[in-house]
C-alpha positions, -999 to +999 in steps of 0.1 A: -796-655+607-803-627+582-796-646+550-811-630+519-824-600+538-817-571+515-825-541+538-837-530+573-875-527+577-871-497+600-905-505+616-925-492+586-946-505+558-929-508+524-945-477+510-937-456+541-901-468+541-896-460+504-911-425+509-890-419+540-858-429+522-867-407+492-874-377+515-841-382+535-821-385+502-838-354+488-829-335+520-793-348+518-789-336+482-805-302+491-785-295+523-754-316+517-756-330+553-784-342+576-788-354+611-808-386+615-807-420+633-777-442+626-799-470+611-817-447+588-784-430+577-769-464+568-800-474+549-802-441+530-765-442+522-771-473+500-797-455+480-778-422+477-747-439+464-767-455+437-784-422+427-750-405+425-737-433+403-767-427+380-760-390+380-724-394+371-732-408+336-759-382+331-780-397+303-817-391+300-824-427+311-803-421+342-821-389+350-854-407+347-841-434+371-832-408+396-866-391+392-882-423+403-868-417+438-862-380+440-894-362+429-882-326+431-868-315+397-847-287+412-829-312+435-823-336+406-809-307+386-785-299+414-775-335+417-767-338+380-750-304+376-732-298+409-729-329+430-722-357+404-693-338+386-674-336+419-673-374+421-662-380+385-629-396+395-644-414+426-656-450+424-680-451+453-680-439+489-698-407+482-713-404+517-700-404+552-718-415+584-705-399+616-720-412+649-731-384+672-743-402+703-777-408+717-808-386+713-820-372+745-857-380+742-857-417+734-821-427+734-819-434+697-784-436+682-779-404+661-756-399+632-746-372+607-749-382+571-729-360+548-717-359+512-679-363+510-663-332+497-691-308+507-681-304+544-672-268+539-706-258+526-724-273+556-699-255+579-705-222+562-743-226+566-738-234+602-716-204+608-740-182+590-769-194+611-748-189+643-740-153+632-777-147+625-786-160+659-759-140+676-771-108+659-807-115+670-795-122+705-776-089+707-806-070+693-829-086+720-804-077+747-802-041+734-840-038+733-843-053+768-817-028+782-835+001+766-868-011+781-852-014+815-837+021+811-871+036+802-887+018+831-861+030+855-864+066+842-901+067+850 
């Protein structure tokens, strides 16, 4: 039985676990969605929802509470100025965990942890990255064809 067990240990020491949760939460606020293991995502979701609740009220004391977990001031500023106002009328459920299947290397269950309402931003970033990769691929093909043409001409 797991009576009075507040959290998952995640196979780490307390300091390592706290640092990892802090880093994952920082990445989530920075990128609006992250890909991680399902257990980590569910554990981080608890912390992230509390941080967003602090950010919604926006007092100095709340900002200091958030700074205990999120050390990067630019990310805290983004949290208080951009993310928290979008959840003003929402009473919880700020994050979404979407299961993605198993990781190829070790079979760990993977999930996508994202902020509700910011799905479009993540999709735009993904599309932009795909376009950039496409452009790079076309340039490499063009360079390869030119190299073949010069090699055939000689």
